[in-house]
C-alpha positions as CSV (number, residue, x, y, z in Angstrom):
1,X,253.8,-55.1,29.6
2,X,252.4,-51.9,28.1
3,X,249.2,-53.8,27.0
4,X,248.9,-55.3,30.4
5,X,249.1,-51.8,32.1
6,X,246.5,-50.3,29.7
7,X,244.1,-53.1,30.3
8,X,244.5,-52.8,34.0
9,X,243.7,-49.2,33.8
10,X,240.6,-49.7,31.5
11,X,239.0,-51.7,34.3
12,X,239.1,-48.5,36.7
13,X,238.8,-45.8,34.0
14,X,237.2,-42.7,35.6
15,X,233.8,-41.3,34.5
16,X,235.0,-38.0,33.3
17,X,234.7,-35.9,30.2
18,X,238.0,-37.2,28.7
19,X,241.1,-39.1,29.8
20,X,244.3,-40.3,28.3
21,X,247.0,-42.5,29.6
22,X,250.4,-42.4,28.1
23,X,252.7,-45.4,29.2
24,X,256.4,-45.0,28.4
25,X,259.0,-47.9,28.8
26,X,262.7,-46.7,28.1
27,X,266.1,-48.5,28.2
28,X,269.6,-47.3,27.5
29,X,273.2,-48.5,27.4
30,X,276.5,-46.4,27.3
31,X,279.8,-47.8,26.3
32,X,283.1,-45.8,26.2
33,X,286.8,-46.4,26.0
34,X,288.8,-43.2,27.3
35,X,292.4,-43.1,26.7
36,X,292.5,-46.9,25.8
37,X,290.8,-47.9,29.1
38,X,287.2,-49.3,29.1
39,X,285.0,-47.4,31.4
40,X,282.2,-48.8,33.3
41,X,279.2,-49.8,31.3
42,X,276.0,-47.8,32.0
43,X,272.6,-49.3,32.0
44,X,269.4,-47.6,32.8
45,X,265.6,-48.3,32.4
46,X,262.3,-46.9,33.4
47,X,258.7,-47.5,33.2
48,X,255.7,-45.3,34.1
49,X,252.6,-43.6,32.9
50,X,251.2,-40.0,32.7
51,X,247.3,-39.8,33.2
52,X,245.5,-36.8,31.9
53,X,241.9,-35.9,32.9
54,X,239.6,-33.3,31.6
55,X,236.4,-32.8,33.4
56,X,233.8,-30.0,33.9
57,X,236.1,-27.5,32.5
58,X,239.3,-28.4,34.6
59,X,242.4,-30.4,33.6
60,X,244.6,-32.4,35.8
61,X,247.7,-34.7,35.5
62,X,249.4,-37.3,37.5
63,X,252.4,-39.5,36.8
64,X,253.2,-42.7,38.5
65,X,255.7,-45.5,38.3
66,X,253.4,-47.7,40.5
67,X,251.4,-49.4,37.9
68,X,249.6,-51.8,39.9
69,X,245.8,-51.4,40.4
70,X,246.3,-49.5,43.8
71,X,249.0,-47.1,42.1
72,X,246.6,-46.4,39.2
73,X,243.8,-45.7,41.4
74,X,245.9,-43.2,43.4
75,X,246.9,-41.5,40.1
76,X,243.3,-41.2,39.1
77,X,242.3,-39.6,42.4
78,X,245.3,-37.1,42.0
79,X,244.5,-36.1,38.5
80,X,240.7,-35.7,39.4
81,X,241.7,-33.5,42.3
82,X,243.9,-31.2,40.2
83,X,241.3,-31.0,37.5
84,X,238.6,-29.9,40.0
85,X,241.0,-27.3,41.5
86,X,241.7,-25.8,38.0
87,X,238.1,-25.1,37.0
88,X,237.7,-21.5,36.1
89,X,241.5,-20.8,36.9
90,X,243.1,-21.6,33.5
91,X,244.4,-19.2,31.0
92,X,242.1,-20.6,28.2
93,X,239.2,-23.1,28.1
94,X,240.4,-26.9,28.0
95,X,236.9,-27.6,26.4
96,X,238.7,-26.2,23.1
97,X,241.5,-28.8,23.2
98,X,241.5,-31.1,20.1
99,X,241.5,-34.6,21.2
100,X,243.4,-37.4,19.4
101,X,241.3,-38.7,16.6
102,X,243.2,-41.4,14.8
103,X,244.9,-44.6,16.0
104,X,248.1,-45.7,14.6
105,X,251.6,-47.2,14.9
106,X,255.2,-46.1,14.4
107,X,258.4,-48.1,14.6
108,X,262.0,-47.1,13.9
109,X,263.5,-49.0,10.9
110,X,266.6,-50.5,12.1
111,X,268.9,-52.4,9.6
112,X,271.1,-53.8,12.3
113,X,269.7,-54.0,15.8
114,X,271.7,-53.2,18.9
115,X,271.4,-56.6,20.2
116,X,272.6,-58.2,16.9
117,X,276.3,-57.5,17.9
118,X,277.6,-59.0,21.1
119,X,279.0,-56.8,23.9
120,X,282.5,-58.2,23.3
121,X,282.4,-57.1,19.7
122,X,281.1,-53.6,20.5
123,X,283.8,-53.1,23.1
124,X,286.4,-54.4,20.5
125,X,285.1,-51.8,18.1
126,X,285.5,-49.0,20.6
127,X,288.8,-50.2,21.7
128,X,290.1,-50.0,18.1
129,X,288.4,-46.7,17.4
130,X,290.0,-45.2,20.5
131,X,293.5,-46.6,19.6
132,X,293.2,-45.0,16.1
133,X,292.7,-41.7,17.7
134,X,296.1,-41.7,19.5
135,X,298.4,-40.9,16.4
136,X,300.9,-38.7,18.3
137,X,302.1,-37.9,21.9
138,X,300.6,-34.5,21.3
139,X,297.1,-36.0,21.4
140,X,296.6,-35.7,25.2
141,X,293.0,-36.8,25.5
142,X,291.2,-39.3,23.3
143,X,287.8,-41.0,23.7
144,X,285.5,-43.3,21.7
145,X,281.9,-43.9,22.8
146,X,278.8,-45.6,21.8
147,X,275.3,-45.0,23.2
148,X,272.0,-46.7,22.6
149,X,268.6,-46.1,23.9
150,X,265.1,-47.4,23.1
151,X,261.6,-46.1,24.0
152,X,258.2,-47.7,23.7
153,X,255.0,-45.6,24.2
154,X,251.3,-46.6,24.3
155,X,248.8,-43.7,24.4
156,X,245.0,-44.8,25.0
157,X,242.2,-42.5,25.5
158,X,238.6,-42.8,26.7
159,X,237.5,-42.5,23.0
160,X,239.1,-45.8,22.0
161,X,242.2,-44.1,20.4
162,X,245.3,-46.4,20.5
163,X,248.7,-45.1,19.5
164,X,251.7,-47.4,19.6
165,X,255.3,-46.1,18.9
166,X,258.7,-47.8,19.3
167,X,262.0,-45.9,18.8
168,X,265.7,-46.9,18.7
169,X,268.5,-44.4,18.8
170,X,272.2,-44.5,18.2
171,X,274.8,-42.1,19.5
172,X,278.3,-42.6,18.6
173,X,281.2,-40.2,18.9
174,X,285.0,-39.6,18.7
175,X,286.9,-37.0,20.5
176,X,290.6,-35.9,20.2
177,X,292.4,-33.1,22.1
178,X,295.9,-32.0,20.9
179,X,298.2,-29.9,23.0
180,X,301.4,-28.1,22.4
181,X,302.6,-25.6,25.2
182,X,299.8,-23.2,26.1
183,X,297.8,-24.2,23.0
184,X,295.0,-26.8,22.8
185,X,292.6,-27.8,20.0
186,X,289.8,-30.3,20.1
187,X,288.2,-32.0,17.2
188,X,285.2,-34.2,17.4
189,X,283.6,-36.6,14.9
190,X,282.1,-39.9,14.1
191,X,278.7,-38.6,15.2
192,X,279.8,-36.8,18.3
193,X,277.2,-34.2,19.5
194,X,274.6,-35.8,17.2
195,X,272.4,-38.9,17.0
196,X,270.0,-40.8,14.6
197,X,267.3,-43.2,14.8
198,X,268.2,-46.7,13.7
199,X,270.6,-49.4,14.7
200,X,274.3,-50.0,14.1
201,X,273.9,-49.5,10.5
202,X,273.9,-45.7,11.3
203,X,277.5,-45.8,12.5
204,X,279.0,-45.8,8.9
205,X,277.3,-42.8,7.5
206,X,278.0,-40.9,10.7
207,X,281.7,-41.6,10.2
208,X,282.3,-44.0,13.1
209,X,285.0,-45.2,13.5
210,X,286.4,-44.3,10.0
211,X,287.0,-40.6,11.0
212,X,289.1,-41.3,14.0
213,X,292.6,-40.7,12.5
214,X,291.4,-37.7,10.5
215,X,290.0,-35.7,13.3
216,X,293.2,-36.3,15.4
217,X,295.2,-35.1,12.3
218,X,293.1,-32.0,12.0
219,X,293.4,-31.4,16.0
220,X,297.2,-31.5,15.5
221,X,297.2,-29.3,12.4
222,X,295.1,-26.7,14.1
223,X,297.7,-26.2,16.7
224,X,300.1,-24.7,14.0
225,X,297.1,-22.8,12.3
226,X,297.1,-19.0,12.6
227,X,294.2,-17.4,14.6
228,X,291.0,-16.8,12.7
229,X,291.1,-13.0,11.5
230,X,288.5,-10.5,12.5
231,X,286.2,-8.5,10.4
232,X,283.0,-8.5,8.3
233,X,283.2,-11.1,5.7
234,X,281.4,-14.1,4.1
235,X,281.2,-17.5,6.1
236,X,280.4,-21.0,4.7
237,X,278.8,-23.3,7.3
238,X,278.8,-26.9,6.9
239,X,275.9,-29.0,8.3
240,X,277.4,-29.9,11.7
241,X,277.5,-26.1,12.5
242,X,274.1,-25.4,10.6
243,X,272.5,-27.7,12.9
244,X,273.0,-25.5,15.9
245,X,272.4,-22.3,14.0
246,X,269.0,-23.6,13.0
247,X,268.4,-25.0,16.5
248,X,269.1,-21.7,18.3
249,X,268.1,-19.0,16.1
250,X,265.0,-20.6,14.3
251,X,263.8,-23.5,16.4
252,X,263.7,-22.0,19.9
253,X,262.4,-18.5,18.8
254,X,259.4,-20.2,16.9
255,X,258.2,-22.3,20.0
256,X,254.7,-21.1,20.4
257,X,254.6,-21.7,24.3
258,X,257.8,-19.5,24.4
259,X,256.2,-16.8,22.4
260,X,253.2,-17.0,24.9
261,X,255.7,-16.5,27.7
262,X,256.1,-19.9,29.3
263,X,259.8,-20.1,29.2
264,X,260.5,-16.4,30.4
265,X,261.5,-17.5,33.8
266,X,263.7,-20.1,32.9
267,X,265.2,-19.7,29.3
268,X,263.7,-16.5,28.1
269,X,261.2,-15.4,25.7
270,X,261.3,-14.8,21.9
271,X,261.7,-11.8,19.7
272,X,259.0,-13.4,17.5
273,X,255.5,-12.4,18.1
274,X,252.1,-13.9,16.9
275,X,251.5,-11.0,14.6
276,X,254.8,-11.9,12.5
277,X,253.3,-15.2,11.1
278,X,252.2,-14.9,7.6
279,X,254.2,-11.7,6.6
280,X,257.5,-11.5,8.5
281,X,260.6,-11.7,6.3
282,X,262.6,-14.1,8.5
283,X,265.3,-14.7,6.0
284,X,266.3,-14.4,2.2
285,X,264.2,-16.2,-0.4
286,X,266.7,-19.0,-0.2
287,X,265.5,-19.9,3.4
288,X,263.0,-22.8,3.4
289,X,262.5,-24.4,6.8
290,X,260.3,-27.6,7.3
291,X,258.9,-29.2,10.3
292,X,259.5,-32.9,9.1
293,X,258.9,-35.8,11.5
294,X,258.7,-38.2,8.5
295,X,262.4,-38.4,7.7
296,X,263.2,-42.1,8.5
297,X,266.7,-42.0,10.3
298,X,266.4,-38.4,11.8
299,X,266.2,-38.6,15.6
300,X,262.9,-36.8,16.1
301,X,260.9,-38.8,13.5
302,X,257.4,-40.2,14.6
303,X,253.9,-40.6,13.4
304,X,252.2,-38.8,16.3
305,X,253.3,-36.6,19.1
306,X,252.7,-37.2,22.7
307,X,249.4,-35.6,22.8
308,X,248.2,-38.1,19.9
309,X,248.4,-35.4,17.1
310,X,249.1,-37.0,13.8
311,X,252.5,-35.7,12.4
312,X,253.0,-34.3,8.9
313,X,255.6,-32.6,7.0
314,X,254.9,-28.7,7.0
315,X,256.7,-25.5,5.9
316,X,257.5,-23.2,8.8
317,X,259.4,-20.7,6.7
318,X,258.7,-20.5,2.9
319,X,261.0,-18.5,0.7
320,X,262.1,-16.5,3.7
321,X,258.5,-15.8,5.0
322,X,257.5,-16.9,8.4
323,X,254.6,-19.2,8.2
324,X,253.7,-21.4,11.2
325,X,254.7,-21.6,14.7
326,X,256.1,-24.5,16.5
327,X,253.1,-25.1,18.7
328,X,251.1,-28.3,19.6
329,X,247.4,-28.7,20.4
330,X,247.5,-27.1,23.7
331,X,249.4,-24.0,22.4
332,X,247.2,-23.7,19.3
333,X,244.0,-23.6,21.6
334,X,245.5,-21.0,23.7
335,X,246.8,-18.8,20.8
336,X,243.8,-19.5,18.5
337,X,246.3,-20.2,15.5
338,X,247.6,-23.0,13.5
339,X,250.6,-25.1,14.6
340,X,252.2,-28.5,14.1
341,X,252.3,-32.0,15.9
342,X,255.2,-31.1,18.2
343,X,253.9,-31.7,21.8
344,X,256.6,-34.0,23.3
345,X,257.7,-35.1,26.7
346,X,261.1,-36.6,27.6
347,X,259.6,-39.2,29.9
348,X,256.6,-40.8,31.4
349,X,256.7,-38.2,34.4
350,X,256.5,-35.2,32.3
351,X,253.6,-33.5,30.5
352,X,254.1,-32.7,26.8
353,X,255.4,-29.3,25.8
354,X,256.2,-27.6,22.6
355,X,259.5,-28.9,21.0
356,X,260.9,-28.5,17.6
357,X,261.2,-32.2,16.7
358,X,262.9,-32.4,13.1
359,X,263.4,-28.9,12.0
360,X,265.3,-28.8,8.5
361,X,266.5,-26.5,6.0
362,X,265.7,-27.6,2.6
363,X,268.6,-28.0,0.1
364,X,269.2,-25.6,-2.8
365,X,271.1,-26.2,-6.0
366,X,274.7,-25.4,-5.4
367,X,277.5,-28.0,-5.2
368,X,280.1,-27.6,-2.6
369,X,282.6,-26.4,-5.1
370,X,280.1,-23.6,-6.2
371,X,279.6,-22.6,-2.6
372,X,283.5,-22.2,-2.2
373,X,283.6,-20.5,-5.6
374,X,281.0,-17.9,-4.5
375,X,283.1,-16.6,-1.5
376,X,285.5,-13.9,-2.3
377,X,286.8,-13.3,1.2
378,X,285.5,-15.5,4.1
379,X,286.0,-18.5,6.3
380,X,284.8,-22.0,6.1
381,X,283.6,-23.2,9.7
382,X,282.8,-26.7,10.9
383,X,281.6,-28.3,14.1
384,X,280.3,-26.2,17.0
385,X,282.5,-25.5,19.9
386,X,280.6,-22.8,21.9
387,X,277.5,-20.9,21.9
388,X,275.6,-18.0,23.4
389,X,272.3,-16.5,22.6
390,X,270.2,-13.9,24.5
391,X,267.1,-14.4,26.4
392,X,264.9,-13.3,23.4
393,X,266.7,-15.8,21.1
394,X,267.8,-12.9,19.0
395,X,271.4,-11.9,19.4
396,X,274.0,-14.9,19.2
397,X,277.7,-15.8,19.2
398,X,279.0,-19.1,18.0
399,X,282.5,-20.6,18.0
400,X,283.5,-23.6,15.8
401,X,286.3,-26.3,16.1
402,X,287.7,-25.9,12.6
403,X,288.2,-23.0,10.2
404,X,289.6,-22.6,6.9
405,X,290.3,-19.3,4.8
406,X,288.6,-18.9,1.6
407,X,290.0,-16.3,-0.7
408,X,288.9,-15.6,-4.2
409,X,286.8,-18.7,-4.5
410,X,289.5,-21.1,-3.4
411,X,290.1,-22.8,0.0
412,X,293.4,-21.8,1.6
413,X,295.1,-22.7,5.0
414,X,293.6,-23.7,8.3
415,X,292.4,-21.3,10.9
416,X,292.0,-22.0,14.6
417,X,289.3,-20.7,16.9
418,X,286.8,-19.2,14.3
419,X,283.9,-17.4,15.8
420,X,281.0,-15.4,14.4
421,X,278.1,-13.3,15.9
422,X,274.9,-11.8,14.6
423,X,271.2,-11.1,15.0
424,X,268.8,-13.9,14.0
425,X,266.7,-12.2,11.4
426,X,269.5,-10.0,9.9
427,X,271.7,-13.1,9.7
428,X,269.2,-15.2,7.9
429,X,268.4,-12.5,5.5
430,X,272.1,-12.6,4.5
431,X,271.8,-16.2,3.4
432,X,273.3,-16.0,0.0
433,X,273.7,-19.6,-1.2
434,X,272.4,-22.9,-0.2
435,X,274.0,-26.2,-1.1
436,X,272.4,-28.9,-2.9
437,X,271.6,-32.6,-1.8
438,X,275.3,-33.7,-2.1
439,X,276.2,-31.1,0.7
440,X,273.2,-32.2,2.9
441,X,273.4,-34.1,6.1
442,X,270.9,-35.5,8.6
443,X,272.0,-34.7,12.2
444,X,270.4,-33.7,15.5
445,X,271.0,-32.9,19.1
446,X,270.2,-35.5,21.8
447,X,270.2,-33.0,24.6
448,X,267.9,-30.1,24.2
449,X,266.8,-28.7,27.5
450,X,263.6,-26.8,28.1
451,X,260.8,-26.6,30.7
452,X,260.3,-26.4,34.3
453,X,260.9,-29.0,35.6
454,X,263.6,-29.4,33.0
455,X,263.0,-31.9,30.1
456,X,266.0,-33.0,27.9
457,X,264.9,-34.4,24.6
458,X,266.1,-35.3,21.2
459,X,265.8,-32.7,18.4
460,X,266.6,-33.4,14.7
461,X,268.2,-31.0,12.2
462,X,269.0,-31.7,8.6
463,X,270.7,-29.1,6.5
464,X,273.0,-28.5,3.5
465,X,276.1,-26.3,3.7
466,X,275.3,-22.6,3.2
467,X,277.0,-19.3,2.7
468,X,276.2,-16.0,4.4
469,X,277.2,-12.5,3.6
470,X,278.4,-9.6,5.8
471,X,278.9,-11.6,8.9
472,X,281.1,-10.4,11.9
473,X,283.9,-12.9,12.3
474,X,286.5,-12.9,15.1
475,X,289.2,-15.2,16.6
476,X,289.4,-16.5,20.0
477,X,292.5,-14.6,21.0
478,X,291.6,-11.0,19.6
479,X,292.1,-9.5,16.3
480,X,295.0,-10.5,14.0
């Protein structure tokens, strides 16, 4: 179908300085069993194209789901109209934009495709997983879900460039809520809140459905746990919390379009300025952050971004020093600086904007036991439960589902409602110990929102467990 649309457009391609056509086809299916009842199966699909035209110093876009000759002609007319209107009205010269220069292909490697297992078998898996969550009458809410989506894109240009990419995504999850009197505690697992590229083979490494009884046991145990203490202390964050810490206090502040002011009316600006790149001490020497769309099963892996820029692994922060912004070709042309291949759109009807893609914290050399032993007085925290960050992506506050006291290098009893707050650069400069590959996990969020109109997209984050010094910790019910 994508080839047919591309050949159809080629017959009427406009005589302009440059054009590109990005065709996107998407499908998804969502299954869930809530409190032992199968919910309605959700299916969705979409097919459309985004046309970009650059001509005589102007740029115009038009998106359409009418992929007939008539529909494509109308899109050409609309894009040419907008291009003519934008001449001498842009914030930078579109003649400086770098065009896609290499053709190529990418396909998610799936060991066990979604279609290889029948609907009946998938529902049976969910039914058993949901039942495994209900280990006590005190579990008042329990849910098992499994979501799959796929996307195929074809980008063609007037220069003869052809880029084909095909993606498969899997999103499993388990949720258990325990209640006793006025207290409720939630534990999630089995991939909840995360996602990976691949097929059903990704369920096992994400702990689905094997973690079902454990997360319910932990939810029950947290009901009887004391409130997290308050004070300045060390914290040990596992990858499922590091994921959001990286996302909010490194990823979003370093998006170049945000630094240039594009998000200020919607989601704020950034405390980072262009002058900081190359010299600013963002974190301790242990902080090494890579933009890496080459990790096979990480959710935002690809060979080319949606503007057709070839993707490669690059250091964004090297030994604590801020190096490179998260800016695609358009932002790079605006800011006259280097960047990465991270111009991405969430569908055919949106133009690409700067997104963080796979943003990973590189592992260190400490085992988990060594991380714990390094903490004299602190709290282990797992799994994000709440977050808040200011409109410059600087001051933040996060809450976690699960806490455990660490005293004199040993794990002690459970703590409920652990929270911490900080300021981004100060926090990362207090990074004291980084876990090795054995503490490392590949995760990611499937629902990062940005842009006007809003775009919701998948973002990958892989990280080891990490220890931070001198962090303000507090409980959910005041000091104790």
